[in-house]
C-alpha positions in Angstrom: 66.1 -139.7 -4.2 69.2 -141.8 -3.4 70.6 -143.6 -6.4 71.4 -147.3 -6.1 75.0 -148.4 -6.2 75.9 -150.3 -9.4 76.6 -154.0 -8.9 80.3 -153.5 -9.2 80.2 -150.7 -6.6 78.2 -153.0 -4.2 80.7 -155.8 -4.6 83.7 -153.4 -4.2 82.1 -152.0 -1.0 81.3 -155.5 0.2 84.8 -156.8 -0.2 86.4 -153.6 1.2 84.2 -153.8 4.3 84.9 -157.6 4.6 88.7 -157.1 4.4 88.6 -154.2 6.9 86.3 -156.1 9.3 88.3 -159.3 9.3 91.5 -157.2 9.9 89.8 -155.3 12.7 88.6 -158.6 14.3 92.2 -160.1 14.0 93.8 -157.0 15.5 91.2 -156.9 18.3 91.9 -160.5 19.1 95.6 -159.9 19.1 95.2 -156.9 21.3 93.2 -158.7 23.9 95.4 -161.9 23.8 98.9 -160.6 23.6 101.3 -159.1 26.1 102.9 -156.7 26.2 100.3 -154.1 25.3 100.9 -152.3 22.0 99.6 -148.8 21.5 100.3 -149.1 17.8 98.2 -152.2 17.5 95.4 -150.4 19.3 95.6 -147.5 16.9 95.7 -149.9 14.0 92.6 -151.8 15.4 90.8 -148.5 15.8 91.6 -147.3 12.3 90.5 -150.5 10.8 87.3 -150.7 12.9 86.4 -147.1 12.3 86.9 -147.5 8.6 84.9 -150.7 8.5 82.1 -149.3 10.7 81.7 -146.1 8.6 81.6 -148.0 5.3 79.1 -150.4 6.9 77.0 -147.4 7.8 77.1 -146.1 4.2 76.2 -149.5 2.9 73.4 -149.8 5.5 72.0 -146.4 4.5 71.9 -147.6 0.8 70.3 -150.9 1.9 67.6 -149.1 3.9 66.9 -146.6 1.2 67.0 -148.9 -1.8 66.6 -152.4 -0.4 69.0 -155.3 -0.4 71.0 -156.0 -3.6 69.9 -159.0 -5.6 71.4 -162.3 -4.3 74.4 -163.6 -6.2 73.2 -167.2 -5.9 69.7 -168.6 -6.7 67.9 -169.8 -3.6 64.9 -172.0 -4.0 64.0 -172.9 -0.4 61.9 -170.5 1.7 63.9 -171.5 4.8 67.2 -170.7 3.0 65.8 -167.3 1.9 64.8 -166.5 5.4 68.1 -167.5 6.9 70.0 -165.7 4.2 68.1 -162.5 4.8 68.6 -162.7 8.5 72.3 -163.4 8.2 72.8 -160.5 5.7 70.8 -158.1 7.9 72.9 -159.1 10.9 76.1 -158.7 8.8 75.0 -155.1 8.1 73.9 -154.2 11.6 76.5 -156.0 13.9 79.4 -153.9 12.5 77.3 -150.8 13.5 77.1 -152.2 17.1 80.9 -152.5 17.1 81.3 -149.0 15.8 79.0 -147.5 18.4 80.4 -149.6 21.3 84.0 -148.9 20.3 83.3 -145.1 20.2 81.4 -145.5 23.5 84.4 -147.1 25.2 86.7 -144.3 24.1 84.3 -141.5 25.1 83.4 -143.0 28.5 87.1 -143.8 29.3 88.3 -140.3 28.2 91.3 -142.0 26.6 91.3 -140.5 23.1 94.3 -138.2 23.8 96.3 -141.0 25.3 95.4 -143.3 22.4 96.4 -140.7 19.9 99.8 -139.9 21.5 100.6 -143.5 22.3 100.7 -143.1 26.1 97.7 -145.4 27.0 99.4 -148.0 29.2 96.9 -150.8 28.5 93.3 -151.8 28.0 92.4 -151.4 31.7 90.9 -148.0 30.9 88.1 -149.9 29.1 87.5 -152.7 31.6 84.1 -152.6 33.2 82.7 -150.0 30.9 79.1 -150.8 29.7 80.0 -150.9 26.0 83.0 -153.3 26.5 80.8 -156.3 27.0 78.7 -155.4 24.0 81.8 -154.8 21.9 83.3 -158.2 22.7 79.9 -160.1 22.3 79.3 -158.3 19.0 82.8 -159.2 17.8 82.2 -162.9 18.6 78.8 -162.8 16.9 80.3 -161.1 13.8 83.1 -163.7 13.6 80.4 -166.5 13.7 78.3 -164.7 11.1 81.3 -164.4 8.8 82.0 -168.1 9.2 78.4 -169.0 8.5 78.2 -166.6 5.5 81.5 -168.0 4.1 80.4 -171.6 4.4 77.0 -170.8 2.7 78.8 -169.0 -0.1 81.1 -172.0 -0.6 78.2 -174.3 -0.6 76.3 -172.2 -3.2 79.4 -171.8 -5.3 80.0 -175.5 -5.3 76.5 -176.0 -6.6 77.0 -173.1 -9.0 73.5 -171.9 -9.1 74.0 -168.2 -10.0 71.1 -165.7 -10.5 73.0 -163.3 -12.7 
């Protein structure tokens, strides 16, 4: 039987994944919107994304095995509860889409060695690959979910209706 993470462990994992994810989104945006191409930025993006994705996988396994952690804020409306559960589920699952699609692009392009040794000339190796569209759409969705989640947290914090 899998033991539940203590509350402090859940929060530490949450904030670690959040920091890595936001950093991966920022480096991914910089990678696709800056010239000249930087192999170091790509490796940084991959390291951040892989770390965030693997930790998200660990958190998702705990979530599936033990259920979602208790909410931090009290929610009284059924609609708010439903939206909150949906957003939190998406925040756990969308990073897994990014992990799988990112790995898929590397595998399908055969570019791992060039990425590792810094000789990949640009992102053209990934253009047109099936996971590329999913990767970019999932990144946009995740950025929107993070924004929505942050606004909801600020709203709840302003109302200071804590459950614990």
